[in-house]
FIMI-739033 format. One record per residue: y, x, z of N, C-alpha, C in turn; residue in one letter; residue number from 1. Coordinates in steps of 0.02 Angstrom, whole numbers, plus 50000, padded with zeros to 5 digits. Atoms other than C-alpha are relative to their C-alpha. Layout:
N
SITE    n_y    n_x    n_z   ca_y   ca_x   ca_z    c_y    c_x    c_z  rest   nr
SITE      Y      X      Z      Y      X      Z      Y      X      Z     A  NUM
...
This chain:
108
SITE    n_y    n_x    n_z   ca_y   ca_x   ca_z    c_y    c_x    c_z  rest   nr
SITE  50033  50080  50006  52601  48103  47745  50051  49961  49962     M    1
SITE  49938  50042  50033  52771  48039  47683  49995  50004  49935     F    2
SITE  49992  49986  50068  52763  48118  47520  49938  49975  49961     Y    3
SITE  50045  50024  50032  52590  48051  47484  49999  49922  50006     E    4
SITE  49980  50075  50000  52655  47870  47536  50044  49997  49935     L    5
SITE  49961  50002  50048  52792  47909  47414  49971  49987  49929     Y    6
SITE  50039  50009  50053  52667  47914  47270  49981  49916  49986     F    7
SITE  50013  50072  50015  52648  47718  47286  50067  49966  49982     Y    8
SITE  49927  50024  50020  52831  47696  47260  50036  50041  49946     F    9
SITE  49963  49975  50056  52874  47755  47076  50072  49993  49991     P   10
SITE  49923  50008  50010  53057  47784  47036  50031  49982  50057     K   11
SITE  49962  50014  49927  53110  47764  47211  50047  50045  50024     S   12
SITE  49958  49949  49971  53241  47851  47319  49982  50009  50076     E   13
SITE  50018  49985  49925  53216  47929  47478  50063  50011  50038     I   14
SITE  49933  50005  49957  53351  47895  47603  49983  50034  50074     I   15
SITE  50024  49983  49935  53368  47979  47771  50007  49936  50055     P   16
SITE  49994  50041  49956  53350  47878  47933  50005  50025  50076     T   17
SITE  49980  49986  49934  53384  47886  48113  49919  50016  50042     P   18
SITE  50057  50000  49974  53241  47949  48228  49977  49926  50040     E   19
SITE  50051  49963  50002  53106  47896  48261  49952  50007  49940     P   20
SITE  50018  49995  50057  53083  47874  48086  50000  50068  49952     F   21
SITE  49991  49941  50047  53029  48017  47958  50041  49993  49938     V   22
SITE  49960  50016  50075  53131  47935  47809  49986  49936  49992     G   23
SITE  50018  50068  50030  53145  47782  47715  49988  50003  49926     A   24
SITE  50023  50011  50072  53096  47724  47531  50047  49950  49976     I   25
SITE  49958  50048  50035  53220  47626  47432  49961  49978  49934     N   26
SITE  50054  50005  50052  53108  47542  47314  50014  49922  49973     Y   27
SITE  49984  50060  50015  53178  47400  47202  50053  49963  50044     N   28
SITE  49958  50023  49951  53318  47369  47321  49995  49981  50064     G   29
SITE  50026  50016  49937  53213  47348  47470  49977  50068  50030     K   30
SITE  50005  49936  49961  53213  47484  47604  49924  49989  50047     I   31
SITE  50053  49990  49961  53048  47534  47686  50010  50059  50046     F   32
SITE  49984  49940  49962  53074  47635  47841  49924  50019  50013     Y   33
SITE  50066  49958  49987  52926  47762  47875  49984  50014  50073     V   34
SITE  50007  49969  49938  52853  47801  48042  49931  50028  49997     Y   35
SITE  50069  49978  49998  52705  47918  48059  49974  50008  50079     V   36
SITE  50029  50006  49929  52592  47879  48218  49946  50032  50006     S   37
SITE  50055  49957  49970  52488  48002  48312  49977  49983  50066     R   38
SITE  50028  50022  49942  52411  47899  48445  50056  49966  50062     E   39
SITE  49938  50013  49957  52580  47906  48547  50042  49967  49966     D   40
SITE  49942  50034  50023  52710  47776  48497  50043  49984  50038     N   41
SITE  49955  50021  49966  52819  47776  48631  50078  50010  49973     R   42
SITE  49935  49984  50026  52963  47835  48535  50029  49935  49949     D   43
SITE  49996  50056  50040  52948  47686  48419  50015  49940  50036     L   44
SITE  49994  50060  49953  52914  47568  48545  50066  49989  50046     I   45
SITE  49946  50006  49962  53069  47610  48650  50057  49990  49949     M   46
SITE  49949  50006  50067  53178  47607  48473  50002  49919  49985     Y   47
SITE  50006  50069  50015  53109  47434  48439  50018  49956  50067     L   48
SITE  49982  50047  49941  53137  47372  48619  50067  49997  50000     K   49
SITE  49918  49996  49982  53323  47426  48627  50023  49952  49934     W   50
SITE  49980  50033  50053  53339  47357  48448  49981  49926  49990     K   51
SITE  50033  50061  50012  53248  47199  48468  50051  49946  49978     E   52
SITE  49964  50047  50040  53314  47049  48363  50061  50029  49974     N   53
SITE  49963  49979  50040  53427  47163  48284  49987  50056  49944     R   54
SITE  50032  49941  50061  53300  47282  48181  49958  49944  49960     F   55
SITE  50047  50043  50045  53230  47165  48043  49983  50030  49938     S   56
SITE  50016  49970  50047  53186  47293  47925  49928  50008  49984     E   57
SITE  50071  49991  50016  53020  47328  47832  49983  50069  50031     R   58
SITE  50035  49945  49974  52915  47464  47915  49933  50013  49976     I   59
SITE  50066  49976  50011  52772  47562  47861  49980  50058  50040     I   60
SITE  50013  49943  49944  52678  47656  47987  49927  50045  49967     V   61
SITE  50063  49955  50019  52560  47803  47936  49963  50013  50049     I   62
SITE  50037  49991  49927  52423  47814  48057  49936  50029  49989     T   63
SITE  50071  49970  50001  52253  47897  48089  49960  49938  49996     E   64
SITE  50047  50065  49996  52187  47723  48129  50041  49948  50007     S   65
SITE  49963  50060  49982  52257  47548  48132  50004  49989  50075     T   66
SITE  50001  50008  49925  52209  47537  48314  50060  50038  50025     E   67
SITE  49935  49972  49974  52353  47650  48359  50059  49959  49980     H   68
SITE  49935  50034  50017  52483  47530  48288  49988  49937  50047     V   69
SITE  50001  50064  49963  52424  47385  48402  50043  49995  50058     N   70
SITE  49947  50011  49939  52534  47425  48560  50074  49992  49969     P   71
SITE  49927  50009  50034  52690  47417  48435  50007  49930  49995     L   72
SITE  49977  50068  50031  52651  47227  48400  50041  49957  50046     M   73
SITE  49957  50034  49938  52726  47175  48566  50082  49994  49977     I   74
SITE  49946  49996  50021  52886  47223  48487  50025  49986  49929     H   75
SITE  50005  50003  50080  52854  47200  48300  49970  49944  49978     A   76
SITE  50035  50062  50041  52785  47025  48287  50030  49968  49950     Q   77
SITE  49957  50027  50054  52927  46960  48184  50018  50042  49952     D   78
SITE  49982  49948  50039  52943  47113  48086  49953  50009  49934     M   79
SITE  50047  49992  50060  52875  47149  47911  49967  50073  50013     K   80
SITE  50033  49932  49992  52759  47284  47965  49936  50011  49960     L   81
SITE  50055  49977  50040  52634  47373  47857  49974  50064  50037     R   82
SITE  50035  49940  49967  52511  47518  47896  49961  50022  49944     T   83
SITE  50043  49965  50053  52420  47641  47792  49972  50063  50037     K   84
SITE  50038  49945  49959  52285  47763  47861  50011  50071  49963     T   85
SITE  49993  49934  50015  52297  47945  47840  49948  50009  49930     D   86
SITE  50058  49984  50045  52126  47958  47745  50010  49960  49936     Q   87
SITE  49981  50034  50060  52176  47815  47622  50055  50033  49962     E   88
SITE  49946  49969  50030  52331  47910  47580  49994  50064  49956     L   89
SITE  50026  49940  50024  52247  48062  47547  49953  49988  49943     M   90
SITE  50047  50015  50052  52120  47976  47437  50030  49964  49948     A   91
SITE  49967  50042  50052  52248  47874  47345  49976  49932  49992     R   92
SITE  50043  50072  50003  52156  47714  47395  50055  49955  50004     D   93
SITE  49959  50049  49989  52250  47571  47361  50012  49949  50051     G   94
SITE  49995  50052  49948  52310  47426  47470  50035  50027  50063     G   95
SITE  49961  49981  49944  52407  47426  47626  49985  49949  50059     I   96
SITE  50004  50055  49943  52380  47331  47794  50058  49966  50027     Y   97
SITE  49955  50036  49967  52477  47191  47868  49969  49969  50057     F   98
SITE  50011  50028  49931  52484  47113  48034  49987  49927  49979     H   99
SITE  50017  50074  50011  52401  46934  48034  49952  49974  50052     E  100
SITE  50045  50027  49945  52342  46832  48180  49959  50051  50052     E  101
SITE  50032  49941  49949  52314  46986  48299  49958  50053  49973     G  102
SITE  50046  49940  50038  52233  47105  48177  50031  50019  49938     K  103
SITE  49964  49995  50057  52274  47199  48027  49942  49988  49950     F  104
SITE  50034  50023  50061  52223  47133  47856  50010  50056  49938     V  105
SITE  49973  49967  50046  52220  47233  47716  50014  49967  49929     K  106
SITE  49969  50029  50054  52324  47182  47559  49946  50016  49951     E  107
SITE  50046  49999  50055  52232  47145  47392  49935  50016  50008     G  108
């Protein structure tokens, strides 16, 4: 799924990241950390919990459903968190979701 997301960032650089992220994309000088969610987000929740107030990077979560990302919002309220579903990535459907007023809203 990571490489399907990479399609949306032409001429970008892939960079390694610490766990629980699968990698990051450096696009126009902005780094987007990528996490793949499969219902259980405990590893990312723990990472954000211990890095709270010190991790302010952009995160893109690839998930089967945006509902799987809701438990993350306790620790990611002030972060630049975006999400994209597996189905949309495979269909190369444009747009990405961002969190606003307690729900995910599709950009564009």
